[in-house]
C-alpha positions in Angstrom: 0.0 0.0 0.0 2.8 2.4 0.9 4.3 1.9 -2.7 1.0 2.7 -4.2 0.7 6.0 -2.4 4.2 6.8 -3.5 3.3 6.1 -7.3 0.2 8.2 -7.1 2.0 11.3 -5.8 4.7 11.2 -8.3 2.3 10.7 -11.1 0.1 13.7 -9.8 3.2 15.9 -9.4 4.5 15.3 -12.7 1.1 16.2 -14.4 1.4 19.5 -12.6 5.0 20.4 -13.0 7.6 17.9 -14.4 10.3 17.1 -11.8 13.9 16.0 -12.5 15.1 12.5 -11.8 16.6 13.9 -8.6 13.5 15.7 -7.5 11.5 12.7 -8.2 13.7 10.5 -6.2 14.0 13.1 -3.3 10.3 13.2 -3.2 9.9 9.6 -3.2 12.4 9.2 -0.3 10.4 11.8 1.7 7.3 10.1 1.3 8.8 6.7 2.2 10.4 8.3 5.4 7.2 10.0 6.4 5.2 6.7 6.2 7.3 5.3 8.9 6.9 8.2 11.5 4.2 8.9 14.1 0.9 10.6 13.7 1.1 14.2 12.6 -0.6 17.2 14.5 -1.1 20.5 12.6 -2.2 23.6 13.9 -3.7 26.6 11.9 -6.2 29.4 12.5 -8.8 28.3 9.8 -11.0 25.4 10.5 -10.3 24.3 6.9 -7.1 22.7 8.4 -9.2 19.7 9.7 -10.3 19.0 6.2 -6.8 19.5 4.8 -5.2 17.2 7.3 -7.9 14.5 6.5 -7.3 14.9 2.8 -3.4 14.6 3.3 -4.0 11.5 5.5 -6.1 9.8 2.8 -3.7 10.7 0.1 -0.4 9.4 1.5 -1.7 6.7 4.0 -0.6 8.7 7.1 -2.5 9.9 10.1 -2.5 13.8 10.4 -4.9 15.6 12.8 -5.7 19.2 12.0 -6.5 21.6 15.0 -8.0 25.1 14.6 -6.6 27.6 17.1 -6.0 31.3 16.8 -2.5 32.6 16.3 -1.8 33.5 20.0 -2.9 30.0 21.1 -0.6 28.3 18.5 2.3 30.5 19.6 1.7 29.7 23.1 1.3 25.9 22.7 4.6 25.6 20.6 6.4 27.9 22.9 5.5 25.8 26.0 6.0 22.6 24.4 9.6 23.7 23.4 10.3 25.0 26.8 9.1 21.8 28.4 11.1 19.7 25.9 7.8 17.9 25.2 7.0 18.6 21.6 3.7 17.3 20.5 2.8 19.7 17.7 4.5 19.2 14.4 3.3 21.8 11.9 1.8 25.2 12.2 0.4 27.6 9.8 0.7 30.9 11.6 -1.4 33.9 10.5 0.6 36.5 12.7 3.8 36.6 10.8 5.6 39.3 13.0 4.6 37.2 16.2 5.7 34.0 14.5 9.2 35.4 13.5 9.7 37.2 16.9 8.3 34.5 19.3 9.0 31.3 17.6 11.6 31.3 14.6 14.0 33.7 16.4 13.9 31.5 19.6 14.5 28.4 17.6 11.3 26.9 18.7 10.3 26.1 14.9 12.1 25.9 11.7 11.3 27.1 8.2 11.8 24.6 5.1 11.2 25.2 1.5 10.8 22.0 -0.9 13.8 22.0 -3.2 11.4 21.2 -6.2 9.2 24.3 -5.5 11.8 26.8 -4.9 11.7 27.9 -8.5 8.0 28.6 -8.2 7.9 30.8 -4.9 9.4 34.0 -5.1 12.3 34.8 -2.9 10.7 37.1 -0.6 8.5 34.3 0.6 11.2 31.7 1.2 12.8 33.0 4.3 10.9 32.3 6.4 8.4 30.2 4.2 5.1 32.0 3.6 2.6 29.3 2.6 -0.5 31.4 1.9 -1.6 35.1 1.4 -5.0 36.2 2.9 -6.3 39.3 0.9 -8.1 41.9 2.9 -9.9 44.1 0.5 -11.9 47.3 0.3 -15.7 46.3 -0.6 -18.9 47.9 -1.4 -22.5 47.3 -1.7 -23.5 46.2 -5.1 -27.2 46.9 -4.6 -26.6 50.6 -4.0 -23.8 51.0 -6.5 -22.7 49.5 -9.9 -19.2 50.2 -9.3 -17.1 51.0 -6.3 -18.2 54.6 -5.2 -14.6 55.6 -4.1 -11.6 55.6 -6.4 -9.2 56.7 -4.0 -8.5 55.8 -0.3 -8.0 59.5 0.6 -11.7 59.9 -0.1 -12.6 57.8 2.9 -11.1 60.5 5.1 -13.6 63.4 3.7 -16.8 64.6 5.0 -19.0 62.8 2.6 -17.7 59.3 4.0 -17.8 60.1 7.6 -19.3 57.4 9.7 -19.7 55.3 6.4 -16.4 53.2 6.4 -16.6 49.9 8.3 -13.8 47.8 9.3 -12.5 45.7 12.2 -10.9 47.8 15.0 -7.0 48.1 14.7 -6.6 48.1 18.4 -7.8 44.5 18.5 -6.7 43.3 15.1 -2.9 43.3 14.7 -3.0 42.7 11.0 -4.3 46.3 10.7 -1.5 47.9 12.6 0.8 45.8 10.6 -0.8 47.1 7.5 -0.2 50.6 8.6 3.4 49.7 9.5 4.0 48.2 6.1 2.5 51.2 4.3 4.8 53.6 6.0 8.0 51.3 5.7 7.5 50.3 2.0 4.6 52.3 0.4 4.5 55.8 1.9 5.3 57.5 -1.3 2.4 55.8 -2.9 0.2 57.0 -0.1 1.6 60.6 -0.8 1.1 60.3 -4.5 -2.6 59.2 -3.9 -3.1 62.5 -2.0 -2.0 64.6 -4.7 -3.9 62.5 -7.3 -7.0 63.1 -5.2 -6.7 66.7 -4.2 -4.4 68.1 -6.9 -1.8 69.4 -4.6 1.0 68.0 -2.6 0.3 66.6 1.1 1.3 69.1 3.7 1.7 67.2 7.0 3.3 67.7 10.4 3.0 63.9 10.9 6.1 61.4 10.6 4.7 60.3 7.2 2.0 60.3 4.8 0.8 57.0 6.1 0.5 58.4 9.6 -1.4 61.3 8.2 -3.8 58.9 6.4 -4.5 56.7 9.4 -5.2 59.7 11.7 -7.5 61.2 9.1 -9.4 57.9 8.7 -9.5 57.3 12.4 -11.0 60.8 12.8 -13.8 60.3 10.3 -16.1 58.4 12.5 -15.3 54.8 11.3 -17.5 52.0 12.2 -15.5 49.6 14.0 -16.5 46.0 14.4 -15.5 43.0 16.5 -15.4 40.7 13.6 -15.1 40.3 9.8 -18.7 39.1 9.6 -19.9 42.2 11.3 -18.0 44.6 8.9 -19.0 42.4 6.0 -22.8 42.6 7.2 -22.5 46.5 7.3 -21.2 46.7 3.9 -23.0 44.1 2.0 -26.6 44.0 3.7 -29.0 43.5 0.9 -31.6 45.6 2.7 -29.3 48.0 4.5 -30.3 51.7 4.7 -26.7 52.8 5.2 -24.2 53.2 2.5 -20.8 51.7 3.8 -17.5 50.9 2.1 -14.9 49.1 4.1 -12.4 46.3 4.6 -13.2 42.6 4.7 -11.5 39.3 3.9 -12.2 37.8 0.4 -13.7 34.9 2.4 -16.7 37.1 3.2 -17.7 37.3 -0.7 -18.9 33.6 -0.3 -22.0 35.1 1.7 -23.0 36.6 -1.7 -24.5 33.0 -2.3 -27.0 33.7 0.7 -28.0 37.1 -0.4 -25.1 39.4 0.8 -24.2 42.1 -1.9 -20.3 42.6 -1.5 -18.4 44.0 -4.5 -14.7 44.4 -4.8 -13.3 47.8 -4.9 -11.1 47.3 -8.0 -9.2 50.1 -9.4 -9.0 51.9 -6.0 -5.8 53.9 -5.5 -3.1 53.3 -4.5 -4.1 49.6 -3.9 -7.4 47.7 -3.3 -6.2 46.1 -0.1 -3.3 44.1 1.2 -2.1 40.4 1.3 -1.4 39.3 4.9 0.8 36.3 5.0 0.8 32.9 7.0 3.9 31.2 7.6 4.2 27.4 7.4 6.7 26.2 10.2 8.0 22.9 11.5 8.3 22.5 15.3 11.9 22.0 16.3 12.1 18.6 17.8 9.1 17.2 15.9 8.9 13.4 16.1 7.7 13.3 12.5 10.1 15.7 10.7 9.6 14.1 7.3 5.8 14.0 7.6 6.0 17.6 8.6 7.9 18.5 5.4 5.5 16.3 3.3 2.7 18.3 4.8 4.3 21.6 4.0 4.9 20.4 0.4 1.3 19.2 0.3 0.0 22.6 1.4 2.0 24.2 -1.4 0.0 22.2 -4.2 -3.1 23.3 -5.7 -4.9 20.2 -4.2 -3.6 20.9 -0.8 -4.4 24.5 -0.5 -7.9 24.2 -2.3 -9.9 24.3 0.7 -8.5 27.8 1.5 -8.2 29.1 -2.1 -12.1 28.9 -2.7 -12.0 31.8 0.0 -9.7 33.6 -2.0 -6.4 32.8 -0.1 -3.6 32.7 -2.5 -0.8 30.1 -2.4 2.8 31.4 -2.8 3.5 28.8 -5.4 3.1 30.7 -8.5 1.8 27.8 -10.6 -1.3 27.7 -8.4 -4.1 30.0 -9.3 -7.4 30.6 -7.4 -10.3 28.4 -8.5 -13.0 29.7 -10.9 -15.7 29.5 -8.2 -13.8 31.9 -5.9 -16.5 34.5 -5.2 -14.6 37.9 -4.9 -12.9 37.7 -8.2 -9.7 38.8 -6.7 -7.5 36.5 -9.1 -8.0 39.1 -11.8 -6.9 41.9 -9.6 -4.1 40.6 -7.4 -1.7 42.9 -8.9 -3.5 45.7 -7.3 -3.0 44.3 -3.8 -0.3 45.8 -1.6 2.2 43.2 -1.0 3.3 42.5 2.7 7.2 42.2 3.0 8.2 39.9 5.8 11.8 41.1 5.8 10.5 43.9 8.0 8.0 42.1 9.9 10.0 42.5 13.2 9.7 46.2 12.9 5.8 45.6 12.4 5.9 43.8 15.8 7.7 46.5 17.6 5.6 49.4 16.1 2.0 47.6 17.1 1.6 49.7 20.2 2.6 52.9 18.6 0.2 52.4 15.7 -2.6 51.3 18.2 -1.9 54.6 20.2 -2.1 56.7 17.0 -5.5 55.2 16.2 -6.9 55.5 19.6 -5.9 59.0 20.1 -7.3 60.2 16.7 -10.6 58.1 16.7 -13.8 60.2 16.8 -17.1 58.5 16.3 
């Protein structure tokens, strides 16, 4: 039976992307070694990990269990196990990249591993450490009230006509948003400054430390509707019978709710970007008792088959040969070039600046 699973994997892989003889042999050896190891435990912040672990088990004749937990829980579990020298977790897909780098990788509690046969298909910026999947957070509007997105520039959201009409999760409780602010300031501040001039026809004049800080303060001061969850933000924006007219930020996964009557539309064309991609790292616990099975699971997640349960939600594999499925609801595949890329090489700075951005938001926020 083990030989059958090996043959199936190699055949399937060859159909997707031909391997060299050396790569084929390496993959076969990895499968064979994995099939001799202990059952695998995989943590992730999405419930889809249960489905993915089950499919992985069936495909390779292994036993893998997927466990859903939020990023702080995953980090705490792995940290405690490492400190106690009692490693039970094997693989983690961690949505909080700055925390994962600072609290896990930097301390040696986990390792990053990139499959040799996929290195040519994954951009270098996503290899150290390995980013497995990118989750788009996008600006959305209500398609019942508008035929196209009613805003074309993010600075419009700081103006009186949009006061109280922007919905998003509270940045003081959602680190991904403060990381977004930090990334904008570090890598994209000129685009924010240029967008201001495009909107108002004059250069930005500000006493703030950056154009990004000026934008964040202006947005916070414009009566943003702050929500506790993505669901609440999506409901405010896309309610089919809503009386209010909201634009806001949601994950592409929320567009699936359009099948149940929600009216979310993607703000493609918005300047300087329509949202941003937030990375999830794929890491292997140092001291895992199933290191080969852990590597095989990472390899599996980087395939179209492995990531499919998440890709239907608009989550993008870093494997450039893998596209989103045709039934993905938001249509983000067509507009992925309009997303701001998160660059993990400055993730430690995002971690350090979180409290600063939370303070800027809190002190500037006005209902």
